[in-house]
C-alpha positions as CSV (number, residue, x, y, z in Angstrom):
1,M,35.0,262.4,184.0
2,N,32.4,264.8,185.2
3,A,29.7,262.4,184.2
4,K,31.2,259.5,186.2
5,K,31.4,261.7,189.3
6,I,27.9,262.8,188.9
7,N,26.7,259.2,188.6
8,L,28.6,258.2,191.7
9,L,27.2,261.1,193.7
10,V,23.7,260.2,192.5
11,T,24.2,256.5,193.6
12,I,25.5,257.6,197.1
13,L,22.6,260.0,197.5
14,L,20.0,257.3,196.5
15,T,21.6,254.8,199.0
16,V,21.4,257.4,201.8
17,L,17.9,258.1,201.0
18,A,17.0,254.4,200.9
19,V,18.7,253.9,204.3
20,N,16.8,256.8,205.7
21,V,13.6,255.5,204.3
22,R,14.1,252.0,205.8
23,A,15.1,253.6,209.1
24,G,12.1,255.7,209.0
25,S,9.9,252.7,208.2
26,R,11.4,250.7,211.1
27,D,10.9,253.5,213.5
28,E,7.3,253.9,212.3
29,L,6.8,250.1,212.9
30,V,8.2,250.4,216.4
31,R,6.0,253.4,217.1
32,R,2.9,251.5,215.9
33,G,4.0,248.6,218.0
34,N,4.4,250.8,221.1
35,R,1.0,252.4,220.5
36,L,-0.7,248.9,220.2
37,Y,1.2,247.7,223.3
38,R,-0.2,250.6,225.3
39,Q,-3.6,249.7,224.0
40,Q,-3.0,246.2,225.4
41,N,-3.2,244.7,221.9
42,Y,-0.1,242.6,222.4
43,Q,-0.5,240.3,219.5
44,K,-0.7,243.1,216.9
45,A,2.1,245.0,218.6
46,L,4.3,241.9,218.4
47,R,3.6,241.7,214.6
48,Q,4.8,245.3,214.2
49,Y,7.9,244.5,216.3
50,D,8.6,241.4,214.2
51,Q,8.2,243.3,211.0
52,A,10.6,246.0,212.2
53,K,13.1,243.2,213.1
54,S,12.7,241.6,209.7
55,E,13.7,245.0,208.1
56,G,17.0,244.9,209.9
57,S,16.3,246.4,213.3
58,D,17.9,244.0,215.9
59,N,18.7,246.4,218.8
60,P,18.2,245.4,222.4
61,S,15.2,247.8,222.9
62,L,13.2,246.1,220.1
63,Q,14.0,242.7,221.6
64,Y,13.0,244.0,225.0
65,N,9.7,245.1,223.5
66,R,9.1,241.8,221.9
67,A,9.9,240.0,225.2
68,N,7.3,242.2,226.9
69,C,4.7,241.1,224.4
70,F,5.5,237.4,224.9
71,Y,5.3,238.0,228.6
72,K,1.8,239.6,228.4
73,L,0.8,236.7,226.1
74,E,2.0,234.3,228.9
75,D,4.5,232.7,226.5
76,Y,7.1,232.8,229.3
77,T,9.6,230.5,227.6
78,K,10.1,232.9,224.6
79,S,10.1,236.0,226.9
80,I,12.8,234.4,229.1
81,N,15.1,233.8,226.1
82,L,14.7,237.4,224.9
83,Y,15.2,239.0,228.4
84,R,18.3,237.0,228.8
85,E,19.6,238.2,225.4
86,V,18.8,241.8,226.3
87,S,20.4,241.6,229.8
88,A,23.6,240.1,228.2
89,N,23.9,242.5,225.2
90,A,22.3,245.8,226.3
91,K,24.8,248.6,226.7
92,D,22.1,250.6,228.4
93,M,22.3,249.7,232.2
94,Q,18.7,250.7,232.9
95,L,17.5,248.4,230.0
96,A,19.7,245.5,231.4
97,V,18.2,246.1,234.9
98,R,14.7,246.0,233.6
99,A,15.4,242.9,231.6
100,K,16.8,241.2,234.7
101,Y,13.8,242.3,236.8
102,N,11.3,241.0,234.1
103,L,13.3,237.8,233.9
104,G,12.6,237.3,237.6
105,N,8.9,238.0,236.9
106,C,8.8,235.3,234.2
107,H,10.3,232.7,236.5
108,F,7.8,233.8,239.2
109,Q,4.9,233.4,236.9
110,Q,6.0,230.0,235.8
111,G,6.5,228.9,239.4
112,V,3.0,230.1,240.4
113,K,1.6,228.4,237.4
114,Q,3.1,225.0,238.3
115,R,2.5,225.3,242.0
116,D,-0.3,222.8,242.1
117,A,0.7,220.5,239.3
118,N,4.4,220.2,240.1
119,P,5.4,221.8,243.4
120,Q,9.1,220.8,243.1
121,K,9.3,222.4,239.6
122,A,7.6,225.4,241.0
123,L,10.2,225.8,243.7
124,E,13.0,225.6,241.0
125,E,11.3,228.4,239.0
126,L,10.8,230.6,242.1
127,A,14.4,230.1,243.1
128,G,15.3,231.4,239.6
129,A,13.0,234.3,240.2
130,V,14.8,235.2,243.5
131,K,18.2,234.9,241.7
132,N,17.2,237.3,238.9
133,Y,15.5,239.8,241.4
134,R,18.7,239.7,243.4
135,E,20.9,240.4,240.4
136,S,18.6,243.2,239.4
137,L,18.8,244.6,243.0
138,D,22.6,244.3,242.9
139,M,22.6,246.4,239.7
140,N,20.2,248.9,241.1
141,P,20.2,248.9,245.0
142,Q,17.4,251.5,245.0
143,D,14.9,249.1,243.4
144,D,12.4,248.6,246.2
145,E,10.1,246.6,244.0
146,A,12.8,244.0,243.4
147,R,13.5,243.8,247.1
148,R,9.7,243.4,247.8
149,N,9.4,240.7,245.1
150,I,12.3,238.8,246.7
151,A,10.4,238.7,250.0
152,V,7.1,237.8,248.3
153,T,8.7,235.0,246.3
154,R,10.3,233.6,249.5
155,L,7.0,233.6,251.2
156,V,5.4,231.7,248.3
157,M,8.3,229.2,248.4
158,K,7.7,228.7,252.1
159,D,4.0,228.1,251.5
160,I,4.9,225.6,248.8
161,M,7.5,223.8,251.0
162,D,4.9,223.6,253.8
163,Q,2.4,222.3,251.4
164,I,4.9,219.7,250.1
165,K,5.6,218.7,253.7
166,K,1.9,218.4,254.4
167,D,1.4,216.4,251.2
168,Q,4.3,214.1,252.1
169,E,2.8,213.6,255.6
170,K,-0.6,213.0,254.0
171,Q,0.9,210.5,251.6
172,K,2.8,208.9,254.4
173,Q,-0.4,208.6,256.5
174,Q,-2.3,207.3,253.4
175,Q,0.4,204.8,252.9
176,Q,0.3,203.8,256.5
177,D,-3.5,203.5,256.3
178,K,-3.1,201.5,253.1
179,D,-0.6,199.2,254.7
180,Q,-2.7,198.9,257.8
181,K,-5.8,198.1,255.7
182,Q,-3.8,195.6,253.7
183,Q,-2.6,194.1,257.0
184,Q,-6.1,193.9,258.3
185,Q,-7.3,192.3,255.1
186,K,-4.4,189.9,255.3
187,N,-5.2,189.1,258.9
188,Q,-8.9,188.7,257.9
189,Q,-7.9,186.4,255.1
190,Q,-5.6,184.4,257.5
191,D,-8.4,184.3,260.1
192,Q,-10.8,183.1,257.4
193,Q,-8.3,180.5,256.2
194,D,-7.7,179.4,259.8
195,K,-11.5,179.2,260.3
196,Q,-12.0,177.3,257.1
197,K,-9.1,175.0,258.1
198,Q,-10.6,174.5,261.5
199,E,-14.0,173.8,260.0
200,Q,-12.5,171.3,257.6
201,T,-10.6,169.7,260.5
202,Q,-13.9,169.5,262.5
203,E,-15.7,168.1,259.5
204,Q,-12.9,165.6,259.0
205,E,-13.1,164.7,262.7
206,Q,-16.9,164.4,262.6
207,T,-16.6,162.3,259.4
208,Q,-14.1,160.1,261.1
209,E,-16.2,159.8,264.2
210,Q,-19.2,159.0,262.0
211,E,-17.2,156.4,260.1
212,Q,-15.9,155.0,263.3
213,K,-19.4,154.9,264.8
214,Q,-20.8,153.4,261.7
215,E,-18.0,150.8,261.8
216,Q,-18.7,150.1,265.4
217,D,-22.4,149.9,264.8
218,K,-21.7,147.6,261.9
219,K,-19.5,145.4,264.1
220,Q,-22.0,145.5,266.8
221,D,-24.7,144.6,264.4
222,Q,-22.6,141.8,263.1
223,Q,-21.9,140.7,266.6
224,Q,-25.5,140.8,267.4
225,D,-26.3,139.0,264.2
226,K,-23.7,136.4,265.1
227,T,-25.0,136.1,268.7
228,Q,-28.5,135.8,267.4
229,D,-27.4,133.2,264.9
230,Q,-25.6,131.3,267.7
231,Q,-28.6,131.6,269.9
232,E,-30.9,130.5,267.1
233,K,-28.5,127.7,266.3
234,Q,-28.3,126.7,270.0
235,K,-32.1,127.0,270.2
236,Q,-32.4,124.8,267.2
237,Q,-30.0,122.3,268.6
238,Q,-31.9,122.4,271.9
239,Q,-35.1,121.9,270.0
240,Q,-33.5,119.1,268.0
241,Q,-32.2,117.5,271.2
242,E,-35.5,118.0,272.9
243,Q,-37.2,116.5,269.8
244,Q,-34.7,113.6,269.8
245,R,-35.2,113.1,273.6
246,K,-39.0,113.1,273.0
247,E,-38.6,110.7,270.2
248,E,-36.4,108.5,272.2
249,Q,-38.7,108.7,275.1
250,K,-41.6,107.9,272.8
251,K,-39.7,105.0,271.4
252,Q,-38.9,103.8,274.9
253,Q,-42.5,104.0,275.9
254,Q,-43.6,102.2,272.8
255,F,-41.0,99.6,273.5
256,E,-42.1,99.2,277.0
257,Q,-45.7,99.0,275.9
258,Q,-44.7,96.3,273.4
259,A,-42.6,94.4,276.0
260,A,-45.1,94.5,278.8
261,P,-47.3,91.6,277.6
262,D,-44.4,89.2,277.3
263,T,-43.2,90.1,280.7
264,T,-46.7,89.4,282.2
265,A,-47.0,86.1,280.4
266,R,-43.7,85.0,281.8
267,N,-44.7,86.1,285.2
268,I,-47.9,84.2,284.9
269,L,-46.0,81.2,283.7
270,N,-43.5,81.5,286.5
271,E,-46.3,81.9,289.0
272,E,-48.1,78.9,287.6
273,K,-44.9,77.0,287.7
274,E,-44.4,78.0,291.3
275,R,-48.0,77.0,292.1
276,K,-47.4,73.6,290.5
277,E,-44.3,73.1,292.5
278,Q,-46.2,74.0,295.6
279,R,-49.0,71.6,294.8
280,K,-46.4,68.9,294.2
281,I,-45.0,69.6,297.6
282,R,-48.4,69.4,299.2
283,V,-49.1,66.2,297.4
284,R,-46.0,64.6,298.8
285,S,-47.0,65.7,302.2
286,G,-50.5,64.3,301.7
287,G,-52.5,67.4,301.9
288,Y,-54.1,67.4,298.5
289,Q,-55.1,65.2,295.7
290,L,-53.2,65.4,292.4
291,A,-55.0,67.0,289.7
292,D,-54.1,67.5,286.1
293,K,-55.2,71.0,285.9
294,D,-56.4,73.6,288.3
295,W,-58.6,75.4,285.9
């Protein structure tokens, strides 16, 4: 009976000693982490805090320290998650206030980081910063830094909104310039098309005029050729008629030349006959002697 009691006491004592050893080890890890954090060696400090957590330490203070390391390493997403956890679970009001305040810092840093790349997203992050600063100030009205950060954040938001407005106006002006340029190009294209169409019309008209002129010239040439043919034909006819007239005249002359001797002979015979008649008349009247011949 005594042996059992002794064994039980020994087991309890060993368990207490083991717990104390683990607790001492966790505390030592946290102290090392704090020392490294003060030395601004945030990555090594985070490893110490993580090791302490793996050994069973999950209190809000350790999570707060881990969140601070992520914040210094600019891993704001992880730090935001841890600060939210601390502000929701911490029984220590001061720790919860600091978590809220740092949560506002995280949103502020993310907003500033995205200011140029995504102004609208930056405004959302800065609005979250103001919200957490305000909640921190509500929990601790004497926190002048939270009040000052709210004012600074609102000024940054105003600058971003002004920049957004300027960018919108600039984009609007650029769009107007673009539309105007496109309209000018469209007008130029239309003018060019109208000019080309006008030139084509002029070319067609000139072509038609040339064709008409060529047709007129052709008709005129044909008419001239026809007139010349007619004149030539008429000339030929006149020449033929003249030739015929000359031939007829020549024939007439030839005929008259051929007929002239016969006519003379008849005249001579007639005259001779008349002389004979006259001689006969004279004979009857006794004026002359008859003769057989007078030559």
